BAFI-3210 file (N, C-alpha, C; in Angstrom, 3 decimals, decimal comma, padded with zeros to 6 digits):
// residues 262
n [1|2|3|4|5|6|7|8|9|10|11|12|13|14|15|16|17|18|19|20|21|22|23|24|25|26|27|28|29|30|31|32|33|34|35|36|37|38|39|40|41|42|43|44|45|46|47|48|49|50|51|52|53|54|55|56|57|58|59|60|61|62|63|64|65|66|67|68|69|70|71|72|73|74|75|76|77|78|79|80|81|82|83|84|85|86|87|88|89|90|91|92|93|94|95|96|97|98|99|100|101|102|103|104|105|106|107|108|109|110|111|112|113|114|115|116|117|118|119|120|121|122|123|124|125|126|127|128|129|130|131|132|133|134|135|136|137|138|139|140|141|142|143|144|145|146|147|148|149|150|151|152|153|154|155|156|157|158|159|160|161|162|163|164|165|166|167|168|169|170|171|172|173|174|175|176|177|178|179|180|181|182|183|184|185|186|187|188|189|190|191|192|193|194|195|196|197|198|199|200|201|202|203|204|205|206|207|208|209|210|211|212|213|214|215|216|217|218|219|220|221|222|223|224|225|226|227|228|229|230|231|232|233|234|235|236|237|238|239|240|241|242|243|244|245|246|247|248|249|250|251|252|253|254|255|256|257|258|259|260|261|262]
n.u [016,327|015,079|012,186|011,039|011,483|009,866|007,012|003,156|002,225|001,588|003,886|002,167|-000,409|-000,223|-000,568|000,489|002,830|002,791|005,841|006,959|006,105|007,419|009,861|010,420|009,054|011,565|014,000|012,949|011,306|008,261|007,344|006,301|008,825|009,160|009,699|008,849|006,306|005,656|006,092|005,283|002,481|002,070|003,827|002,912|000,775|001,397|002,412|005,140|007,879|009,735|011,774|013,044|015,813|017,846|020,405|019,459|017,271|015,639|014,822|015,746|014,801|012,120|011,898|013,053|011,084|008,408|009,277|009,626|006,855|006,028|007,062|006,433|003,608|003,401|004,664|006,226|006,286|007,807|009,476|012,492|015,798|016,254|016,101|017,377|014,564|014,314|016,189|018,240|020,532|023,320|025,687|027,990|030,068|029,999|027,506|025,920|026,369|025,454|022,669|022,114|022,684|021,136|018,382|018,727|017,757|015,078|013,921|014,656|012,299|011,255|012,282|013,017|016,325|019,137|021,477|024,866|026,713|029,849|032,086|036,062|036,453|035,992|035,114|035,015|033,783|030,657|030,552|029,514|027,435|025,449|025,242|024,339|021,340|019,519|016,906|016,674|019,250|021,589|023,318|026,637|026,897|029,118|030,298|027,968|027,456|029,074|029,226|026,465|027,247|028,024|026,186|025,594|023,434|019,996|018,285|015,297|013,350|012,688|010,850|011,024|012,614|015,509|016,946|019,484|020,367|020,540|021,889|024,370|025,211|025,291|027,273|029,574|030,006|027,998|026,240|025,420|026,609|024,287|021,969|022,740|021,968|019,025|017,750|017,422|016,109|012,355|009,963|008,960|006,389|005,658|007,086|007,419|008,798|011,377|013,077|015,457|017,475|019,511|018,945|016,487|016,939|017,517|018,813|018,527|015,444|015,280|015,846|014,990|011,851|012,340|012,743|010,671|007,416|005,715|006,555|005,604|006,386|008,277|009,011|011,873|012,150|013,530|011,411|009,444|007,107|006,404|004,626|004,691|002,107|002,600|003,277|001,198|000,681|000,664|002,458|001,499|003,576|003,651|001,268|000,038|000,850|-000,070|-002,480|-000,714|-000,370|001,665|004,019|004,786|005,775|007,720|010,089|010,445|007,892|006,191|005,665|003,835|003,032|001,409|000,731|001,772|001,078|003,219]
n.v [-035,087|-032,266|-030,596|-029,034|-030,591|-032,687|-034,507|-034,502|-036,616|-039,372|-042,497|-044,001|-043,999|-045,529|-049,107|-050,982|-053,253|-054,375|-054,871|-053,741|-050,929|-051,084|-051,017|-048,666|-046,808|-047,263|-045,916|-043,160|-042,263|-040,029|-038,718|-039,214|-038,884|-036,740|-038,877|-040,806|-040,747|-040,913|-043,044|-045,297|-045,657|-046,618|-049,096|-050,901|-051,862|-053,663|-052,805|-052,151|-049,718|-046,955|-044,972|-041,736|-040,437|-038,796|-038,879|-039,395|-038,226|-040,338|-042,352|-045,554|-046,003|-045,901|-047,976|-050,258|-050,369|-051,056|-053,387|-055,524|-055,458|-056,857|-059,446|-060,587|-060,394|-062,562|-064,434|-067,993|-070,773|-073,250|-074,672|-075,618|-074,559|-071,764|-069,543|-066,511|-064,189|-061,533|-059,424|-057,313|-054,997|-053,242|-050,859|-049,988|-051,087|-049,770|-048,683|-050,798|-052,113|-049,562|-049,966|-052,640|-051,839|-050,093|-051,572|-053,414|-051,683|-051,136|-053,485|-054,832|-056,000|-058,347|-060,620|-061,160|-062,269|-061,026|-061,462|-059,956|-059,030|-058,670|-057,283|-057,402|-057,984|-060,634|-062,768|-065,580|-065,313|-063,634|-065,382|-067,931|-067,288|-066,661|-069,488|-070,118|-069,515|-066,847|-064,548|-061,847|-060,920|-058,721|-056,733|-056,718|-056,980|-058,323|-059,554|-061,301|-063,025|-064,687|-066,213|-067,422|-068,640|-070,799|-072,136|-071,259|-070,047|-070,389|-068,466|-068,708|-068,073|-065,254|-062,753|-060,526|-057,583|-055,085|-052,202|-049,997|-046,952|-047,021|-045,918|-045,599|-047,945|-048,574|-046,755|-047,784|-050,259|-052,614|-054,043|-055,867|-057,629|-057,173|-058,356|-060,917|-061,440|-060,967|-062,301|-064,572|-064,700|-065,345|-065,198|-061,003|-060,844|-062,287|-061,105|-058,318|-055,252|-052,493|-049,768|-046,875|-044,562|-041,808|-040,840|-040,930|-042,345|-043,158|-045,586|-046,502|-046,805|-048,468|-050,861|-050,725|-051,336|-053,857|-055,685|-055,317|-054,712|-052,954|-050,377|-047,824|-044,978|-042,453|-039,248|-036,865|-033,891|-030,636|-029,180|-030,224|-033,553|-035,766|-037,728|-040,154|-042,206|-045,340|-047,670|-046,849|-044,370|-041,325|-038,546|-036,069|-036,280|-039,041|-039,994|-040,433|-043,429|-044,418|-046,576|-049,087|-052,464|-053,780|-054,437|-053,512|-050,955|-048,345|-047,993|-045,316|-043,793|-043,446|-040,992|-039,086|-036,318|-036,307|-034,552|-035,666|-034,952|-033,425]
n.w [-001,803|-002,501|-001,638|-003,673|-005,627|-005,883|-006,701|-006,030|-005,265|-002,965|-001,242|000,166|-001,192|-003,008|-004,953|-002,700|-001,473|002,121|003,126|001,272|000,983|003,733|003,677|001,487|003,594|005,708|004,014|003,843|002,122|001,012|-000,430|-004,120|-006,882|-009,881|-011,552|-010,446|-009,715|-012,316|-013,289|-011,796|-011,434|-014,073|-014,119|-012,380|-013,258|-014,788|-017,499|-019,719|-019,590|-021,193|-019,880|-019,763|-018,518|-016,118|-013,994|-009,938|-010,303|-009,279|-010,569|-010,301|-007,911|-008,997|-010,535|-008,951|-007,035|-008,281|-009,395|-007,009|-006,340|-008,671|-008,397|-006,015|-006,250|-007,621|-006,473|-005,754|-003,826|-004,405|-003,520|-005,114|-006,278|-005,928|-008,680|-011,281|-010,958|-011,572|-013,314|-014,047|-015,962|-016,133|-017,468|-015,978|-012,736|-010,966|-010,696|-011,175|-008,174|-006,407|-007,484|-006,261|-003,589|-002,966|-003,530|-001,636|000,735|000,155|-000,304|002,425|003,659|002,547|001,783|-000,505|-002,303|-003,362|-005,640|-007,253|-009,891|-011,568|-013,347|-012,610|-009,926|-006,688|-008,164|-007,419|-004,520|-005,901|-007,904|-006,074|-004,240|-006,275|-007,315|-005,003|-005,414|-006,072|-005,980|-007,437|-010,000|-010,062|-012,444|-014,541|-018,519|-019,607|-017,074|-016,272|-018,666|-018,485|-016,405|-016,834|-018,701|-017,991|-016,503|-014,339|-013,179|-014,601|-016,909|-017,499|-015,787|-015,607|-014,654|-014,613|-016,191|-016,214|-017,976|-017,264|-017,682|-020,638|-022,892|-022,485|-022,371|-025,042|-025,392|-024,858|-026,218|-025,361|-026,737|-028,390|-026,513|-024,864|-026,441|-026,652|-024,228|-023,393|-025,245|-024,127|-022,336|-021,095|-023,261|-024,246|-024,008|-021,139|-018,760|-016,772|-018,678|-017,854|-019,047|-018,888|-019,521|-020,387|-023,138|-024,818|-027,549|-031,142|-031,595|-028,664|-028,525|-031,148|-029,369|-027,404|-028,627|-029,854|-027,478|-025,866|-024,621|-026,453|-024,584|-022,303|-023,386|-021,326|-020,422|-018,679|-018,374|-017,497|-016,399|-016,560|-016,778|-019,188|-020,765|-023,134|-024,356|-025,551|-027,850|-030,067|-030,373|-031,885|-032,770|-035,070|-037,358|-037,198|-037,250|-040,110|-040,490|-038,109|-038,287|-038,608|-038,239|-035,116|-036,127|-038,380|-037,570|-037,095|-034,282|-033,695|-033,385|-031,865|-030,555|-029,144|-027,378|-024,365|-021,497|-018,216|-014,949|-012,094]
ca.u [015,884|014,512|010,543|011,026|011,351|008,690|005,273|001,991|001,567|002,362|003,962|001,143|-001,554|-000,014|-000,956|001,923|002,638|003,167|006,668|007,453|006,163|008,099|011,316|009,636|009,339|013,436|014,428|013,127|010,768|007,175|006,368|007,090|009,335|007,953|009,749|008,413|004,975|004,957|006,061|004,744|001,392|001,469|004,224|002,198|-000,415|001,871|002,712|006,219|008,103|010,944|011,751|014,468|015,518|019,354|020,517|019,447|016,009|014,791|014,447|016,010|013,477|010,785|012,034|012,893|009,508|007,494|009,952|009,352|005,860|005,569|007,443|005,395|002,528|003,765|005,504|005,669|007,344|008,357|011,120|013,472|016,478|015,753|015,961|016,399|013,306|014,318|017,243|018,690|021,852|023,607|026,985|029,243|030,082|029,184|026,286|025,106|026,384|024,314|021,326|021,708|022,497|019,264|017,492|019,062|017,278|014,033|013,394|014,706|011,311|010,541|012,382|014,320|018,012|019,871|023,220|025,838|027,653|030,393|033,997|037,131|037,100|034,845|035,056|034,531|032,578|029,891|029,954|029,103|026,505|024,767|025,073|023,197|020,522|019,079|015,885|017,205|020,249|021,924|025,285|026,993|026,887|030,087|030,065|026,676|027,522|030,775|028,355|025,513|027,552|029,303|025,545|025,382|021,966|019,170|017,430|014,047|012,269|012,938|009,685|011,063|013,835|015,513|018,111|019,107|021,944|020,802|022,538|025,808|025,747|025,810|028,557|030,374|030,223|027,258|024,950|025,832|026,075|022,439|021,105|022,835|021,085|017,769|017,174|017,423|015,055|011,044|009,320|008,590|004,857|005,401|007,465|007,608|010,368|011,611|014,290|015,916|018,054|019,597|018,622|015,643|017,956|016,757|018,947|017,610|014,236|015,167|016,346|013,497|010,963|013,112|013,065|010,242|006,357|004,954|006,222|004,955|007,361|008,167|010,613|011,383|012,603|014,333|010,310|008,094|006,874|006,151|003,992|004,282|001,924|002,672|003,817|-000,014|-000,092|001,915|002,102|001,332|004,825|003,316|-000,528|000,040|001,370|-001,365|-003,071|-000,289|000,107|002,407|005,145|005,348|005,491|008,843|009,653|010,450|006,667|005,392|006,062|002,592|002,892|000,094|001,547|001,271|001,308|004,099]
ca.v [-034,564|-031,094|-030,628|-029,042|-031,859|-033,861|-034,577|-034,821|-038,559|-040,017|-043,614|-044,735|-044,038|-046,782|-050,202|-051,308|-054,746|-053,578|-055,217|-052,995|-049,912|-050,647|-050,372|-047,499|-045,887|-047,281|-045,007|-042,438|-041,346|-040,139|-038,408|-039,567|-037,592|-037,215|-039,540|-042,590|-040,420|-041,266|-044,827|-046,455|-046,050|-047,385|-050,740|-051,539|-052,055|-054,646|-052,310|-052,153|-048,041|-046,419|-043,582|-040,869|-039,796|-038,348|-040,086|-038,390|-038,226|-041,070|-043,536|-046,650|-046,386|-046,204|-049,755|-051,099|-050,919|-051,615|-054,947|-056,369|-055,937|-057,952|-060,944|-060,292|-060,325|-063,775|-065,578|-069,179|-071,591|-074,346|-075,620|-075,816|-073,759|-070,312|-068,691|-064,907|-063,653|-060,375|-059,471|-056,020|-054,549|-051,939|-050,500|-050,120|-052,103|-048,656|-048,147|-052,256|-051,714|-049,166|-050,361|-053,238|-050,934|-049,341|-052,943|-054,037|-051,061|-050,967|-055,088|-055,651|-056,949|-059,223|-061,524|-061,754|-062,507|-060,303|-061,418|-059,233|-059,786|-057,749|-057,991|-056,579|-057,878|-061,152|-063,802|-066,895|-064,901|-063,764|-067,083|-068,627|-066,484|-067,249|-070,885|-071,080|-069,114|-065,503|-063,769|-060,577|-061,086|-057,316|-056,662|-056,214|-057,911|-059,538|-060,939|-062,314|-063,647|-065,563|-067,649|-067,993|-069,947|-071,801|-072,688|-071,089|-070,118|-070,154|-066,874|-068,463|-067,764|-064,227|-061,994|-058,495|-057,124|-053,994|-051,828|-049,019|-046,249|-047,720|-044,910|-045,863|-049,638|-049,030|-046,253|-048,713|-051,456|-053,932|-053,916|-057,216|-058,891|-057,237|-058,781|-062,225|-061,874|-061,125|-063,294|-065,808|-064,724|-065,631|-063,746|-060,042|-060,126|-063,150|-060,297|-056,822|-054,561|-051,337|-049,234|-046,126|-044,478|-040,419|-039,802|-042,238|-041,896|-044,080|-046,751|-047,003|-046,533|-049,958|-052,085|-051,262|-052,097|-055,258|-056,332|-055,197|-054,822|-051,513|-049,676|-045,993|-043,890|-041,128|-037,985|-036,222|-032,922|-029,526|-028,559|-031,318|-034,461|-035,910|-039,278|-041,182|-043,627|-046,512|-047,469|-047,063|-043,173|-040,717|-037,064|-035,921|-036,637|-040,022|-040,736|-041,987|-045,037|-045,104|-047,723|-050,427|-053,270|-053,495|-055,459|-052,721|-049,604|-048,160|-047,945|-043,710|-043,282|-043,774|-040,132|-038,162|-036,275|-036,346|-034,564|-036,118|-034,320|-033,644]
ca.w [-002,746|-002,276|-001,620|-004,985|-006,966|-005,428|-006,830|-005,066|-005,424|-001,634|-001,947|000,322|-001,628|-004,407|-004,697|-002,714|-000,238|003,242|003,141|000,375|002,183|005,289|002,832|001,202|005,349|006,012|002,971|003,908|001,628|001,471|-001,948|-005,026|-007,666|-011,142|-013,016|-009,582|-010,027|-013,570|-013,535|-011,089|-012,110|-015,163|-014,090|-011,515|-013,905|-015,882|-018,362|-020,286|-019,408|-021,186|-019,531|-019,982|-017,086|-015,638|-012,692|-009,354|-010,517|-008,600|-011,437|-009,660|-006,684|-009,284|-011,373|-008,052|-006,198|-008,989|-009,382|-006,086|-006,146|-009,502|-007,665|-005,151|-006,705|-008,477|-005,454|-005,495|-002,818|-005,115|-002,902|-005,713|-006,074|-006,465|-009,427|-010,900|-011,250|-012,002|-014,120|-014,100|-016,614|-015,522|-017,539|-015,076|-011,645|-009,639|-011,105|-010,806|-006,771|-006,160|-007,595|-004,895|-002,623|-003,388|-003,108|000,096|001,498|-000,495|000,543|003,114|004,518|001,363|001,872|-001,749|-001,972|-004,218|-006,202|-008,102|-011,106|-011,677|-013,596|-012,189|-008,516|-006,257|-008,533|-006,366|-003,961|-006,371|-008,223|-005,272|-003,586|-006,982|-007,406|-003,981|-005,944|-005,896|-006,167|-008,045|-010,619|-010,539|-012,729|-015,571|-018,887|-019,468|-015,623|-016,583|-020,022|-018,016|-015,139|-017,536|-019,550|-016,683|-015,845|-012,589|-013,140|-015,826|-017,370|-018,517|-015,055|-014,883|-014,669|-014,529|-017,059|-016,078|-018,538|-016,483|-018,278|-021,748|-024,101|-021,937|-022,401|-026,164|-025,906|-024,367|-026,494|-024,429|-027,404|-028,917|-025,283|-024,137|-027,197|-026,777|-022,906|-023,815|-026,161|-023,161|-021,062|-021,836|-024,239|-023,847|-023,132|-020,443|-018,480|-016,884|-018,917|-017,953|-019,529|-018,894|-020,296|-020,675|-023,793|-026,229|-028,987|-032,118|-031,470|-027,660|-029,175|-031,522|-028,944|-026,685|-029,883|-030,270|-026,428|-024,942|-024,951|-026,441|-024,062|-022,610|-023,315|-020,307|-020,795|-017,630|-018,836|-016,442|-015,803|-016,965|-017,302|-020,453|-020,800|-024,855|-024,345|-026,077|-029,634|-030,714|-030,601|-032,696|-033,270|-036,340|-038,189|-037,660|-037,527|-041,196|-040,109|-036,161|-038,300|-039,510|-036,980|-034,831|-036,781|-039,790|-036,839|-036,830|-033,080|-033,132|-034,219|-030,662|-029,938|-029,197|-025,792|-023,271|-020,473|-016,949|-013,369|-011,718]
c.u [015,159|012,934|010,190|010,704|010,464|007,146|004,477|001,612|002,718|002,673|003,053|000,051|-000,881|000,009|-000,379|001,917|003,148|004,852|007,449|007,241|006,726|009,706|011,114|010,570|011,199|014,216|013,946|012,178|009,040|006,166|007,521|007,931|009,162|008,283|008,760|006,679|004,423|004,746|005,634|004,010|001,011|002,859|003,567|001,041|-000,179|002,442|004,336|006,584|009,390|010,945|013,127|014,589|016,994|019,391|020,437|018,003|014,748|014,330|014,823|015,087|012,399|011,006|011,874|011,212|009,083|008,229|009,447|007,879|005,237|005,947|006,489|004,059|002,299|004,158|005,080|006,561|007,502|008,819|012,362|014,449|016,368|016,782|016,510|015,739|013,263|015,660|017,435|020,779|022,079|025,378|028,451|028,958|029,689|027,726|025,191|025,184|025,729|022,532|021,076|022,353|020,909|017,720|017,338|017,822|015,288|012,834|013,919|013,672|010,621|010,935|013,536|015,593|018,735|021,587|023,382|026,590|028,432|031,968|035,144|037,555|035,673|034,454|033,852|033,542|031,120|029,175|029,306|027,754|025,306|023,940|024,041|022,112|019,766|017,495|016,017|018,933|020,373|023,570|025,333|027,302|028,488|030,084|028,946|026,380|028,201|029,880|026,864|025,813|027,898|027,625|025,337|024,066|021,723|018,539|015,930|012,880|012,543|011,187|009,477|012,401|014,408|016,894|018,008|020,593|021,625|021,782|024,100|026,239|025,844|027,012|029,715|030,936|029,631|026,689|024,760|025,282|024,640|021,535|021,275|021,858|019,748|017,105|017,031|016,468|013,299|011,061|008,751|007,278|004,850|006,433|007,580|009,066|010,204|012,883|014,446|017,240|018,393|018,664|017,689|016,380|017,144|017,381|018,733|016,065|013,833|014,935|014,907|011,992|011,330|012,726|011,578|008,340|005,305|004,870|005,991|006,416|007,257|009,356|010,535|012,454|012,299|012,467|009,231|008,334|005,919|005,798|003,925|003,450|001,585|002,946|002,424|-000,541|001,095|001,525|002,096|002,523|004,618|002,079|-000,768|000,141|000,629|-002,008|-002,439|-000,229|001,435|004,060|005,567|005,382|007,075|009,013|009,763|009,138|006,098|005,784|005,175|002,823|001,549|000,760|001,006|001,643|002,372|003,751]
c.v [-033,217|-031,074|-029,881|-029,815|-033,133|-033,612|-034,562|-035,910|-039,079|-041,901|-044,222|-044,766|-045,296|-048,209|-050,838|-052,677|-054,063|-053,938|-054,583|-051,566|-049,201|-050,510|-048,974|-046,549|-045,794|-046,393|-043,907|-041,731|-041,201|-039,922|-038,615|-038,296|-037,453|-038,319|-041,284|-042,335|-040,743|-042,293|-045,487|-046,803|-047,083|-048,904|-051,546|-051,706|-053,104|-054,575|-051,991|-050,126|-048,177|-045,137|-043,050|-040,422|-039,616|-038,979|-038,942|-037,977|-039,074|-042,391|-045,348|-046,798|-047,109|-047,721|-051,109|-051,934|-051,532|-053,477|-055,694|-056,123|-056,523|-059,221|-060,770|-060,940|-061,986|-065,000|-066,979|-069,603|-073,155|-075,572|-076,038|-074,683|-072,645|-069,938|-067,549|-064,995|-062,034|-059,987|-057,529|-055,606|-052,911|-051,848|-050,637|-051,156|-050,984|-048,574|-050,050|-052,105|-051,210|-049,801|-051,203|-052,979|-050,724|-050,948|-053,694|-053,050|-051,346|-052,806|-055,822|-056,245|-058,161|-060,283|-061,999|-060,976|-061,984|-061,143|-060,353|-059,819|-058,847|-057,372|-056,636|-057,256|-059,508|-062,093|-064,923|-066,413|-064,837|-065,021|-068,012|-067,978|-066,940|-068,651|-071,616|-070,655|-067,379|-065,452|-062,988|-060,813|-059,751|-057,358|-056,220|-057,324|-059,141|-060,709|-061,791|-063,074|-065,123|-066,527|-067,913|-068,999|-071,422|-072,468|-072,371|-070,421|-069,799|-068,909|-066,829|-068,682|-066,365|-063,573|-060,449|-058,220|-055,311|-053,494|-050,212|-048,191|-047,076|-046,997|-045,094|-047,135|-049,709|-048,243|-046,849|-050,161|-052,618|-054,076|-055,873|-058,762|-058,577|-058,114|-059,972|-062,667|-062,052|-061,655|-064,807|-065,768|-064,881|-063,869|-062,586|-059,704|-061,409|-062,141|-058,806|-056,444|-052,812|-051,093|-047,734|-045,562|-042,308|-039,606|-041,359|-041,843|-042,812|-045,143|-047,303|-047,490|-048,063|-050,641|-052,141|-051,962|-053,510|-056,222|-056,006|-054,794|-054,211|-050,937|-048,661|-045,705|-042,310|-040,376|-037,070|-035,116|-032,038|-029,475|-029,079|-032,245|-034,737|-037,861|-039,550|-042,484|-044,555|-046,260|-046,983|-045,584|-042,500|-039,220|-037,071|-036,102|-038,975|-040,980|-041,280|-043,200|-045,352|-046,066|-048,860|-050,535|-053,011|-053,472|-054,436|-051,494|-049,649|-047,506|-046,057|-043,259|-042,814|-041,939|-038,942|-038,241|-035,434|-036,009|-034,886|-034,980|-034,644|-033,967]
c.w [-002,121|-002,525|-003,319|-006,179|-006,458|-006,139|-005,686|-004,415|-003,845|-001,962|-001,347|-000,102|-002,701|-003,640|-004,157|-001,482|000,983|003,077|001,979|001,249|003,074|004,640|002,365|002,626|005,521|004,939|003,172|002,962|001,283|000,364|-003,042|-006,044|-008,997|-011,839|-011,647|-009,750|-010,958|-014,248|-013,164|-011,396|-012,861|-015,157|-012,964|-012,269|-014,442|-016,945|-018,713|-019,963|-020,390|-021,046|-019,661|-018,869|-016,683|-014,250|-011,426|-009,665|-009,867|-009,533|-010,613|-008,570|-007,407|-009,965|-009,981|-007,472|-007,033|-009,400|-008,384|-006,100|-006,857|-009,042|-006,448|-004,894|-007,567|-007,490|-005,995|-004,755|-003,378|-004,108|-003,766|-005,398|-006,804|-008,052|-010,045|-011,382|-012,084|-012,314|-014,452|-014,467|-016,338|-016,815|-017,144|-013,877|-010,887|-009,913|-010,133|-008,854|-006,624|-006,463|-006,541|-004,204|-002,078|-003,100|-002,141|000,603|001,048|000,083|000,738|003,717|003,151|001,534|000,526|-001,716|-003,234|-004,477|-007,114|-009,304|-012,251|-012,369|-012,348|-010,693|-007,785|-007,362|-008,193|-005,654|-004,607|-007,011|-007,721|-004,608|-005,492|-007,240|-006,392|-004,360|-005,045|-006,220|-007,495|-008,296|-010,983|-011,336|-014,066|-016,787|-019,402|-018,476|-016,023|-017,191|-019,093|-017,340|-015,981|-018,236|-018,557|-015,940|-014,383|-012,153|-014,022|-016,016|-017,733|-017,298|-014,505|-015,308|-015,216|-015,379|-017,109|-017,001|-017,634|-017,606|-019,997|-022,659|-023,407|-022,093|-024,394|-026,293|-025,594|-025,000|-026,615|-025,557|-027,805|-027,159|-024,101|-024,789|-026,867|-025,477|-022,797|-024,670|-025,480|-022,358|-022,135|-022,389|-023,800|-023,160|-022,032|-019,079|-018,440|-017,627|-019,157|-018,552|-019,420|-019,204|-020,403|-021,615|-024,483|-027,189|-030,481|-031,768|-030,039|-028,149|-029,980|-030,808|-027,546|-027,580|-029,970|-029,013|-025,957|-025,632|-025,122|-024,836|-024,025|-022,411|-022,390|-020,498|-019,583|-018,459|-017,763|-015,763|-015,578|-016,695|-018,569|-020,575|-022,512|-024,347|-025,225|-027,834|-030,632|-030,712|-030,994|-032,642|-034,792|-037,697|-037,957|-037,361|-039,009|-040,956|-038,258|-037,158|-038,540|-038,126|-036,347|-035,612|-037,951|-038,886|-036,733|-034,984|-032,654|-033,586|-032,450|-030,024|-029,506|-027,198|-025,258|-021,885|-018,385|-015,759|-012,689|-010,324]
res [m|s|e|n|h|l|s|e|l|r|f|d|s|l|p|l|d|e|s|i|r|a|g|i|r|d|a|g|f|e|f|c|t|p|i|q|a|t|t|l|p|i|a|l|k|g|h|d|v|a|g|q|a|q|t|g|t|g|k|t|a|a|f|l|i|a|a|y|q|r|l|i|n|t|r|s|d|s|g|e|k|r|q|p|r|l|f|a|l|a|p|t|r|e|l|a|v|q|i|a|n|d|a|e|v|l|g|k|h|t|g|f|k|i|g|l|a|y|g|g|t|d|y|d|k|q|r|n|i|l|l|d|g|v|d|l|l|i|g|t|p|g|r|i|i|d|y|f|k|q|g|v|f|k|l|d|q|v|e|v|a|i|l|d|e|a|d|r|m|f|d|l|g|f|i|k|d|i|r|y|l|l|r|r|l|p|d|p|d|k|r|l|n|m|l|f|s|a|t|l|s|q|r|v|m|e|l|a|y|e|h|m|n|e|p|e|l|i|r|i|e|p|d|k|v|t|a|h|h|d|f|r|e|y|e|a|r|g|r|a|c|s|g|l|p|r|s|q|r|h|p|c|q|g|h|l|g|r|r|a|a|e]
***
C-alpha cells in the first residue's frame, strides 16, 4: 500500500507485546493504514469493533494484531489440550486461507497454533490438526459446524470472535450457520468481538447488535475515516432514543459520526 494510504500512527507506538512487534516487522509494516489506526486503539482497550472496510484496507492485520494481544494478555499454561481461543469466520475458503497466512506471519513469534477448517479439500488433514489442539480456529461456517458436532474441538474457551466480510455471508446464505456457532461461544461480554463488512447494512448491524457487546462503529470511506462511538451515541434522527436502555434500542441508531484522524 502506498504512503498516501497510510496514517501517521506507527505500530511501535501501540501497546503491543514484543512478539507481535516482531511479526509486524517481519510483515514489513511501519505505519498503520486508516482502518488500523482507528480500530487498534479501540480493540486494544478491549472494546468491540464493527467496521465498514473494503478488501485491501489492512483490516485483516487490524483484527489479527488486536486478537493476538488479547490472547497474550490472557495466556495461561493449564497443561490441558488446546482449545480455540480465537474464532474467525470467513465466507470463502480463499479468504480463510488468506487470513490464516497473515496470521502465520504476524503471529510467528507468539507460539500460538493455527488451525484451518474449510470445505472442498483436506478433510482428514484439517480434522487431525484441530484434534491435536489449536489456539486460533479460522474457517468457513459449514466445515466448522461439521467438526464441532463431531466433538473435534470445543468453543467454550473462545476469547476473540471475528466475522470477516459479514455482508457476503448473508449473500451466500450462511446466516443461520453463523448464528448457530455464535450462540455456542461464551457470552459477548466475555470476549472481544470484531466484525468487518463492505457495507454496514441493517441486517449486518442487527447481527452485530445481537452477538456483540456495544461495538464502536467505524466506516472507512475513500477520503476519510468516521468513527461511530457505539450504540450509546446517535445522530439527530436517533437522539430521541438515546436515553433508552440498550435492550430497547434499535441496532441502526448508532450513527453519530465523530471524525477520526487518518
